[in-house]
C-alpha positions in Angstrom: 23.9 18.3 -0.7 22.1 17.1 2.5 20.1 14.0 3.5 17.1 15.8 3.2 17.7 16.2 -0.5 18.7 12.6 -0.9 15.5 11.4 1.0 13.0 13.4 -1.3 15.0 12.1 -4.6 14.7 8.9 -3.1 11.0 9.5 -2.4 10.6 10.6 -6.4 12.5 7.6 -7.8 10.3 5.0 -6.0 7.4 6.7 -6.3 7.6 8.0 -10.0 5.7 11.0 -9.4 6.4 14.3 -8.0 3.0 14.5 -6.3 2.6 11.3 -4.6 6.1 11.5 -3.3 5.2 14.9 -2.1 2.1 13.4 -0.7 4.3 10.4 0.8 6.8 12.8 3.0 4.0 15.4 3.7 5.3 18.5 2.2 3.9 20.8 -0.5 4.5 20.2 -4.4 6.4 23.1 -5.2 8.6 22.7 -2.3 9.7 19.8 -3.1 10.2 20.4 -6.9 12.5 23.6 -5.8 14.7 20.8 -3.7 14.8 18.5 -6.8 16.1 21.1 -8.7 18.4 22.4 -6.5 20.0 18.8 -5.9 19.8 19.2 -9.9 21.5 22.1 -10.0 24.4 21.2 -7.5 24.8 18.1 -9.5 24.9 19.6 -12.8 22.5 17.0 -14.5 18.9 16.3 -14.9 17.3 13.5 -12.6 13.8 13.0 -14.5 12.1 13.2 -17.3 8.2 14.2 -17.0 5.6 11.6 -18.9 2.4 12.0 -18.6 1.9 9.3 -15.9 4.7 11.0 -13.7 8.5 11.3 -14.2 11.0 8.6 -15.6 14.6 8.5 -13.9 17.4 9.6 -16.0 20.8 7.3 -16.3 22.3 9.9 -13.5 19.4 9.1 -11.3 19.8 5.5 -11.8 23.2 6.0 -10.9 22.6 8.3 -8.0 19.7 5.9 -6.4 22.1 3.2 -5.3 24.4 5.6 -3.8 21.6 7.7 -2.2 19.6 4.6 -0.7 23.2 3.4 0.8 23.9 6.6 2.4 20.4 7.1 3.8 20.3 3.2 5.0 23.7 4.3 6.9 22.7 7.4 8.3 19.4 5.7 9.7 21.7 3.2 11.4 23.6 5.6 12.9 21.1 7.4 14.5 20.1 3.6 16.1 23.1 3.1 17.4 23.5 6.2 19.1 20.0 5.9 20.4 20.5 2.2 21.4 24.1 2.6 22.3 24.6 -0.7 21.2 25.1 -2.6 17.5 22.8 -1.1 15.1 19.9 -2.8 13.9 19.5 -3.7 10.7 16.5 -2.0 8.6 13.8 -4.2 7.1 12.2 -2.1 4.3 8.5 -3.6 4.5 5.5 -2.4 2.2 2.2 -1.8 3.4 -0.9 -1.9 1.3 -4.4 -0.1 1.6 -7.2 -1.6 4.1 -4.5 -3.5 6.5 -5.7 -5.1 9.8 -4.4 -2.5 12.1 -5.2 -5.0 15.0 -3.0 -7.7 13.1 0.0 -5.2 12.3 0.0 -4.2 16.1 0.3 -7.6 17.2 2.7 -8.4 14.9 5.2 -5.0 15.5 5.0 -6.0 19.2 6.4 -9.8 18.6 8.8 -8.2 16.3 9.9 -6.0 19.3 10.2 -9.1 21.5 11.5 -11.5 18.9 13.9 -10.0 16.6 15.4 -6.8 18.2 17.9 -6.2 15.8 15.4 -5.5 13.2 14.2 -1.6 12.4 11.0 -2.1 10.7 10.6 0.8 7.7 7.1 1.0 6.2 6.2 2.3 2.9 2.6 2.7 1.7 2.0 1.3 -1.5 -0.4 -0.6 -3.7 0.2 -4.1 -4.2 1.4 -3.7 -8.0 3.6 -0.8 -6.9 5.3 -2.9 -3.8 5.7 -5.8 -6.3 7.6 -4.1 -8.7 9.7 -2.4 -5.7 10.6 -5.7 -4.6 11.8 -6.9 -7.8 13.9 -3.5 -8.0 15.4 -3.8 -4.6 13.6 -1.3 -3.2 11.7 -3.0 -0.4 12.5 -6.3 1.7 9.5 -7.6 1.9 6.1 -6.7 0.6 2.7 -7.4 2.3 0.2 -7.4 -0.7 -3.4 -8.0 -1.7 -2.9 -10.2 -4.6 -1.2 -13.8 -5.2 2.9 -12.6 -5.5 4.3 -14.1 -9.0 6.0 -17.5 -9.4 9.6 -15.5 -9.4 9.3 -14.7 -5.6 8.7 -16.5 -2.2 4.7 -15.6 -1.1 3.0 -16.8 2.0 -0.9 -16.0 2.6 -1.1 -14.5 5.8 -4.7 -14.0 6.1 -8.2 -13.1 4.7 -10.6 -10.4 5.5 -13.9 -10.5 4.1 -15.5 -8.1 1.7 -18.6 -6.2 2.6 -20.9 -3.5 2.0 -20.4 0.0 4.1 -24.5 1.6 3.3 -24.9 5.1 3.0 -26.8 6.3 6.4 -30.7 6.5 5.9 -30.5 4.0 3.0 -32.9 1.3 3.2 -30.4 -1.5 3.2 -28.6 -0.1 5.6 -28.7 -1.9 9.1 -28.6 -5.3 7.2 -26.5 -8.1 9.1 -25.5 -9.6 5.4 -25.4 -8.8 1.9 -26.0 -11.4 -0.9 -25.1 -10.5 -4.2 -28.2 -9.9 -5.5 -28.6 -7.0 -3.1 -26.3 -5.6 -5.6 -28.5 -5.3 -8.3 -29.5 -1.5 -9.4 -27.6 -0.5 -6.6 -24.8 2.3 -7.3 -21.9 0.8 -5.8 -18.2 2.7 -5.2 -15.3 -0.1 -5.2 -11.6 -0.4 -5.9 -10.3 0.1 -9.3 -8.7 -3.4 -11.0 -5.5 -2.2 -10.3 -6.0 -2.3 -6.5 -7.8 -5.7 -6.0 -7.6 -7.5 -9.6 -8.9 -11.0 -8.6 -11.5 -10.4 -6.4 -12.8 -7.2 -8.8 -12.8 -10.1 -11.5 -14.6 -12.6 -9.1 -17.3 -10.0 -7.7 -18.0 -8.7 -11.1 -18.1 -12.3 -12.8 -20.6 -13.6 -10.0 -23.2 -10.5 -10.9 -22.9 -11.3 -14.4 -23.9 -15.1 -13.8 -26.7 -14.0 -12.0 -27.9 -11.4 -14.5 -27.4 -8.7 -11.7 -26.9 -5.1 -13.0 -24.9 -3.0 -10.0 -24.1 0.4 -10.9 -20.6 -0.1 -10.7 -18.2 3.2 -9.6 -14.8 2.2 -10.0 -12.2 4.5 -8.1 -9.1 4.1 -6.9 -8.7 5.2 -3.3 -7.1 4.8 -0.3 -7.9 7.3 2.6 -10.8 9.3 1.0 -13.4 6.9 0.4 -15.7 9.1 1.9 -14.9 12.1 -0.4 -15.2 9.4 -3.4 -18.5 8.2 -2.6 -19.8 11.3 -1.8 -19.1 12.9 -5.2 -20.2 9.6 -7.4 -23.5 9.5 -5.0 -22.9 5.9 -4.5 -25.4 4.0 -2.4 -22.8 1.5 -0.6 -18.9 1.0 -0.7 -17.1 -2.2 -1.2 -14.8 -2.9 1.0 -13.4 -4.4 4.3 -14.4 -3.7 7.7 -11.5 -2.8 9.1 -11.4 -0.4 6.1 -14.9 0.8 6.5 -14.4 1.7 10.4 -11.4 3.8 9.5 -12.5 5.5 6.4 -16.3 5.5 6.7 -17.3 5.2 10.6 -20.7 6.4 10.2 -21.7 3.8 7.4 -23.2 0.1 8.7 -20.9 -2.7 7.2 -22.1 -6.1 7.1 -20.4 -8.7 5.1 -21.0 -9.9 1.4 -22.1 -13.5 1.4 -23.8 -16.0 -0.8 -21.2 -16.3 -2.1 -18.7 -14.6 -0.1 -15.7 -13.0 -1.1 -12.2 -12.3 1.0 -9.5 -9.8 0.3 -6.3 -11.7 0.8 -3.1 -10.0 2.1 0.4 -11.8 0.9 3.9 -12.0 2.4 6.3 -11.9 -0.7 9.9 -11.7 -0.4 12.8 -12.1 -3.0 14.0 -15.9 -2.7 17.7 -15.0 -1.4 17.6 -12.2 1.4 19.3 -11.4 4.4 18.5 -13.4 7.7 17.2 -10.5 9.6 14.7 -10.4 6.5 14.0 -14.2 7.0 13.6 -13.4 10.7 11.0 -11.0 10.3 9.2 -12.9 7.8 8.7 -15.5 10.0 7.2 -13.5 12.9 4.8 -11.7 10.4 3.7 -15.5 9.1 3.4 -17.1 11.9 
């Protein structure tokens, strides 16, 4: 049994999907499936059952996961010990949602390097809903999410990013410096699905209905492929934040949605009882 196989197993376990795990690992799905089958043959048991939404771990997988994560944490710590020729750094598993401000994240990583050198940040890309599930299951130490965390975990609001419209180049509204909700009327707008931005999805939809407006909404789950989704749906505009627009739709002019304004919050969530290093990292992120 190889560490690589354990990493593949943990990725499938945490993503609950072979295809999503393969995308996260940046390998082909057939290659990942072969590695999974080889691990199952070595262990003499089936680790996952296929369902319509992905895979479900068997009792054997549940037992293996705790052991595998412990082994991988030790392996990662061992590499850090050799690299630094000093004490092992503690891994702080941190979730990242789509649409994060890269400038904010870069500044926080520099601050963490200076203020908490004992922390090794290990990022996991996941939606807010998936991160909160992983946090409850103990698969994440910190979650950066775009929705208010439940009362069972400690949450702190970090910052808000205004929503706006990225207009298709050449559209009559392209080049505007701001948009009102009234501009959404009869506009074909691509927006994130409710599972991705629940509260803000409901607020914007309710504001349009209250004014008797009829946007031609196209709701879709997208992260990196906004342009493909917009092209396929023939959208006039895409509703998203400025950092996401600059990264995903650089040729589409963006302007904030005002009158009223809507913001995408970013919250920091963690369990009430955590390791000291997790608390230290959380304090730097919240500063």
